[in-house]
C-alpha positions as CSV (number, residue, x, y, z in Angstrom):
1,M,-12.8,-29.8,-0.2
2,A,-10.2,-27.8,-2.0
3,A,-12.8,-25.5,-2.5
4,V,-14.1,-25.3,1.2
5,W,-10.1,-24.7,1.7
6,S,-9.9,-21.7,-0.5
7,V,-12.9,-19.8,0.7
8,L,-11.8,-20.6,4.3
9,S,-8.5,-19.3,3.5
10,Q,-9.7,-16.0,1.8
11,L,-12.0,-15.1,5.0
12,L,-9.0,-15.8,7.2
13,H,-6.7,-13.5,4.6
14,V,-9.3,-10.4,5.5
15,A,-10.2,-11.2,8.8
16,L,-6.1,-11.3,9.2
17,A,-5.5,-8.2,7.1
18,L,-8.2,-6.0,8.9
19,A,-6.7,-6.2,12.1
20,A,-3.0,-6.4,11.4
21,A,-3.6,-3.1,9.9
22,P,-3.4,-0.6,12.7
23,L,-1.0,-3.4,14.6
24,L,1.6,-2.8,11.4
25,T,0.8,1.4,11.6
26,G,1.5,1.3,15.7
27,V,4.7,-1.0,15.4
28,V,6.4,1.4,13.2
29,R,5.5,3.9,14.7
30,W,7.2,2.2,18.0
31,L,9.8,1.4,15.9
32,K,11.1,4.7,15.2
33,A,10.8,6.4,18.3
34,R,13.0,3.5,19.6
35,M,15.7,4.1,16.8
36,M,15.7,7.7,18.0
37,G,16.3,7.2,21.3
38,R,12.1,7.7,22.4
39,R,10.1,5.3,24.0
40,G,7.0,5.6,21.8
41,P,3.8,5.1,21.8
42,H,2.4,1.8,22.2
43,P,1.8,-0.7,19.2
44,L,-1.9,-0.9,20.1
45,Q,-2.3,2.6,19.7
46,P,-3.6,3.4,16.2
47,L,-6.3,0.9,16.9
48,R,-7.3,2.8,20.2
49,D,-8.0,5.9,18.6
50,I,-9.4,4.3,15.4
51,L,-11.9,2.6,17.9
52,K,-12.6,5.9,20.0
53,L,-13.3,8.0,16.5
54,L,-15.4,5.6,15.7
55,R,-17.8,6.4,18.7
56,K,-17.7,9.8,17.8
57,R,-20.0,11.7,14.9
58,P,-18.2,14.1,12.5
59,V,-18.9,17.1,11.9
60,L,-19.4,18.4,9.1
61,A,-18.6,22.0,7.2
62,E,-21.8,24.4,6.4
63,N,-20.7,23.7,2.9
64,A,-20.2,20.0,2.7
65,S,-22.0,18.5,-0.1
66,A,-22.1,14.8,-0.6
67,V,-18.8,14.0,-1.3
68,S,-17.5,14.5,1.9
69,L,-20.4,12.0,3.6
70,A,-18.9,9.2,0.6
71,A,-15.5,9.6,0.1
72,P,-13.9,8.3,3.5
73,Y,-16.7,5.2,2.5
74,L,-15.4,5.0,-1.0
75,A,-11.6,5.2,0.2
76,A,-12.3,2.5,3.2
77,G,-14.1,0.3,0.3
78,A,-11.2,0.3,-2.1
79,A,-8.3,0.0,0.5
80,V,-10.6,-3.1,1.6
81,A,-11.4,-4.7,-1.6
82,A,-7.8,-4.4,-2.8
83,I,-6.2,-5.8,0.0
84,A,-8.3,-8.7,-0.4
85,L,-7.2,-9.6,-3.4
86,V,-2.9,-9.5,-2.2
87,P,-2.2,-12.9,-1.0
88,S,-0.4,-13.1,2.4
89,F,0.0,-16.5,3.5
90,A,-1.3,-19.2,0.9
91,R,-1.7,-19.2,-2.7
92,G,-5.0,-19.9,-4.5
93,M,-7.5,-18.8,-2.5
94,A,-10.9,-17.7,-3.5
95,L,-10.5,-14.3,-4.9
96,A,-7.0,-15.4,-6.4
97,P,-8.2,-15.0,-10.5
98,L,-9.0,-11.7,-9.5
99,S,-5.8,-10.9,-8.4
100,D,-5.0,-8.5,-10.7
101,L,-1.7,-6.1,-10.3
102,I,-3.8,-3.7,-12.9
103,L,-7.1,-4.2,-10.7
104,I,-5.3,-3.3,-7.2
105,A,-3.6,-0.1,-8.7
106,G,-6.9,1.1,-10.1
107,L,-8.8,0.6,-6.8
108,L,-6.1,1.9,-4.8
109,A,-6.3,5.3,-8.0
110,L,-10.1,4.8,-6.6
111,G,-9.6,5.7,-3.2
112,R,-6.7,8.4,-4.1
113,V,-9.7,10.1,-6.0
114,A,-11.9,9.8,-3.3
115,M,-9.4,11.7,-0.9
116,A,-8.9,14.6,-3.8
117,L,-12.6,14.9,-4.3
118,A,-12.6,15.2,-0.2
119,G,-10.3,17.5,0.2
120,M,-12.2,20.2,-2.4
121,D,-15.1,19.9,-1.2
122,V,-15.4,21.9,1.5
123,G,-13.3,24.8,-0.5
124,S,-10.3,24.8,2.3
125,P,-7.2,25.9,0.7
126,F,-5.6,23.7,2.7
127,G,-7.5,21.0,1.0
128,G,-7.2,22.1,-2.4
129,L,-3.4,22.3,-1.8
130,G,-2.6,18.8,-1.0
131,A,-5.0,17.5,-3.5
132,S,-3.1,18.9,-6.4
133,R,-0.5,17.7,-4.8
134,E,-1.8,14.7,-4.0
135,M,-2.6,14.4,-8.5
136,S,0.2,15.8,-9.8
137,F,2.5,13.3,-7.6
138,A,0.3,10.9,-8.9
139,A,0.9,11.6,-12.7
140,L,4.4,10.2,-11.8
141,A,3.7,7.4,-9.6
142,E,0.9,5.8,-11.7
143,P,2.8,5.6,-14.5
144,A,5.8,4.4,-12.7
145,L,3.6,1.9,-11.3
146,V,2.1,0.0,-14.6
147,M,6.4,0.1,-16.1
148,A,6.8,-2.3,-13.3
149,V,3.7,-4.1,-13.9
150,L,4.6,-4.6,-17.6
151,T,8.1,-5.9,-16.2
152,L,6.9,-8.5,-14.1
153,A,4.1,-9.2,-16.9
154,I,6.5,-10.1,-19.6
155,L,8.7,-12.3,-16.9
156,A,5.3,-14.5,-15.6
157,G,3.0,-14.0,-18.8
158,T,0.4,-12.6,-16.6
159,T,-0.9,-9.6,-14.5
160,N,-2.1,-12.0,-11.9
161,L,-0.7,-11.4,-8.6
162,D,-0.9,-15.0,-7.1
163,A,0.7,-16.1,-10.3
164,I,3.4,-14.2,-10.5
165,G,4.2,-15.0,-6.7
166,G,4.1,-18.6,-7.8
167,S,6.5,-17.9,-10.8
168,F,9.1,-16.4,-8.8
169,R,8.6,-19.5,-6.1
170,D,9.1,-21.9,-8.1
171,G,12.3,-20.0,-9.3
172,G,12.2,-20.0,-13.0
173,L,12.1,-16.2,-13.6
174,G,16.0,-16.3,-12.0
175,L,17.6,-12.8,-11.0
176,R,17.6,-10.2,-13.6
177,V,18.4,-7.0,-13.6
178,S,15.0,-5.6,-15.0
179,L,13.8,-7.2,-11.8
180,G,16.0,-5.2,-9.5
181,L,15.0,-1.9,-11.7
182,A,11.1,-2.7,-10.5
183,L,11.6,-3.5,-7.3
184,V,13.4,-0.2,-6.8
185,A,10.5,1.8,-9.0
186,L,8.2,-0.1,-7.0
187,L,9.9,0.4,-4.1
188,A,9.3,4.5,-4.7
189,V,5.7,4.4,-5.8
190,A,5.0,2.3,-2.4
191,I,6.7,5.5,-0.6
192,A,4.8,8.1,-2.5
193,E,1.6,6.4,-2.3
194,N,1.5,5.6,1.2
195,A,2.7,9.4,2.4
196,R,6.0,8.2,3.7
197,I,8.7,10.4,4.3
198,P,11.0,11.2,2.3
199,V,7.8,12.5,0.0
200,D,5.9,13.2,3.0
201,N,5.7,13.0,7.1
202,P,2.8,11.5,7.7
203,S,3.0,13.1,11.5
204,T,3.1,16.5,10.7
205,H,0.2,18.9,10.3
206,L,3.3,21.4,8.9
207,E,1.1,23.3,6.1
208,L,4.1,24.5,3.8
209,T,4.7,20.5,3.3
210,M,2.0,18.7,4.0
211,V,0.0,16.2,1.5
212,H,-1.9,13.9,3.0
213,E,-3.0,15.3,6.4
214,A,-3.9,18.5,3.7
215,M,-6.8,17.1,2.6
216,I,-8.2,15.3,5.5
217,L,-8.1,18.1,7.9
218,E,-11.3,18.8,7.7
219,S,-12.4,15.0,8.7
220,S,-13.1,14.2,12.4
221,G,-15.4,11.3,14.3
222,R,-15.6,8.2,12.2
223,H,-14.8,9.9,8.8
224,L,-11.5,10.2,10.4
225,A,-11.7,7.0,11.6
226,L,-12.2,5.5,8.3
227,W,-9.5,7.8,6.3
228,E,-6.8,6.7,9.0
229,Y,-8.2,3.0,8.8
230,A,-8.0,3.7,4.4
231,A,-4.7,4.8,5.1
232,Q,-3.2,1.9,7.3
233,L,-4.4,-0.8,4.8
234,R,-3.0,0.6,1.8
235,L,0.4,0.4,3.9
236,L,-0.3,-3.6,4.6
237,L,-1.0,-3.7,1.4
238,W,2.2,-2.5,-0.1
239,L,4.5,-4.7,2.1
240,G,2.5,-7.7,1.6
241,L,2.7,-7.2,-2.8
242,L,6.3,-6.7,-2.6
243,A,6.4,-9.8,0.3
244,T,4.6,-11.5,-2.4
245,V,6.1,-10.8,-5.3
246,F,9.8,-10.5,-4.3
247,L,9.7,-13.0,-1.3
248,P,7.8,-15.6,-2.0
249,L,8.6,-18.4,0.2
250,G,6.7,-19.7,2.6
251,Q,3.5,-19.6,1.1
252,A,1.3,-22.7,1.3
253,P,0.3,-23.9,-1.6
254,A,-3.1,-23.5,-3.6
255,G,-5.8,-26.4,-2.1
256,S,-3.6,-26.5,0.9
257,A,-4.6,-27.6,4.2
258,P,-5.4,-25.7,7.2
259,H,-2.2,-27.3,9.0
260,L,-0.2,-26.0,6.4
261,W,-1.3,-21.8,6.8
262,I,0.0,-22.0,10.2
263,V,3.8,-22.1,8.5
264,G,2.3,-19.3,5.9
265,L,1.1,-17.1,8.8
266,G,4.5,-17.4,10.4
267,A,6.0,-16.6,7.4
268,W,4.2,-13.8,6.4
269,A,4.4,-12.5,10.2
270,V,8.2,-12.5,9.5
271,K,8.4,-11.0,5.9
272,I,6.0,-8.3,7.0
273,G,8.1,-7.4,10.1
274,G,11.3,-7.0,8.6
275,L,9.9,-5.4,6.0
276,A,8.6,-2.7,9.2
277,L,12.0,-3.1,10.5
278,G,13.2,-1.8,7.3
279,L,10.7,0.7,6.9
280,A,11.1,2.5,10.1
281,A,14.7,2.6,9.6
282,F,15.2,3.9,6.6
283,E,12.4,7.3,7.6
284,S,14.5,7.3,10.5
285,A,17.5,7.7,8.6
286,I,16.4,10.0,6.5
287,A,14.7,13.5,6.0
288,K,12.2,14.9,4.1
289,M,12.8,16.1,0.5
290,R,10.7,19.7,-0.1
291,V,7.9,19.5,-1.9
292,F,9.5,21.0,-5.6
293,R,12.0,17.6,-5.3
294,V,9.1,15.0,-5.3
295,P,8.7,15.0,-8.8
296,E,12.3,14.3,-9.3
297,F,12.2,11.4,-7.2
298,L,9.1,9.9,-8.7
299,G,10.2,10.8,-12.2
300,A,13.1,8.6,-11.6
301,A,11.3,5.7,-10.5
302,L,9.1,6.0,-13.9
303,L,12.7,6.3,-15.9
304,L,14.0,3.2,-13.7
305,G,10.4,1.3,-14.1
306,L,10.3,2.3,-18.5
307,L,14.4,1.2,-18.4
308,G,13.6,-2.1,-17.0
309,A,10.8,-2.5,-19.2
310,V,12.8,-1.7,-22.1
311,L,15.5,-3.8,-21.4
312,L,13.6,-6.6,-20.5
313,F,11.9,-6.3,-23.9
314,V,14.8,-6.4,-26.0
315,S,16.3,-9.1,-24.3
316,T,13.8,-11.6,-25.0
317,G,13.0,-10.4,-28.5
318,L,16.5,-11.1,-29.3
319,A,16.1,-14.5,-27.6
């Protein structure tokens, strides 16, 4: 029976993530608008936009290759696969043994490469500009993520996200300086990965500053819908990952019956809502930095992640 519950919880988790991703983006936009004194769009507007775009046929440039056709589906598929590995309301789901942080990072990198290739495929200057910026930022963001993962792996003894969340929930790891450094590094990487302020502005089309939007300027119709949906899934994935590692309370135990999932669903909604509120408040209170300062921002995240891993490694070795 436990195997049945794990499969059902996995299916419910995937369905919940697919439905909640557009809503999360809409809530963040609505909260930012309210904090700035504006009425703001309806929280369901991103979902309406995606449904509208899915009904439209994409228009491709004359020199577009198969890369422009396959890249949106590859990016969206990688985002769906990655978010399926990040637990939400329950532990011990069917894909929990595959919920490895290195695998999740690889799936995110796959989506990033697909977007960069799509941006360069047509040969437009904006696409190439955005792709070069994206990959240069990734050269610092990915090592920072690996350093944070190393810190968590040293503490929990594994890179499995489900097991790491369980270790944090049991309270065996305690409060450590290395965890605080890893948290700051992960927050910086999450901001860069999701093209949020201050690294990028997801609502701008100013040529001199845009990164993510520059790579999908040539997309339209259902291809644009897939790009937008993949971005929404990545935002939910990162908030869910932070909640699983640093706010693991409220998750239903592995193999638990469905009546315990209700508590887990409520706790997951509260945590994601709180993180969304924090993101909206942060973006409302800070301005976008210059593009040439982004490497300094990510370099600081890499340094903090490395410092946390080294401090933990040295302290563990001395113990």
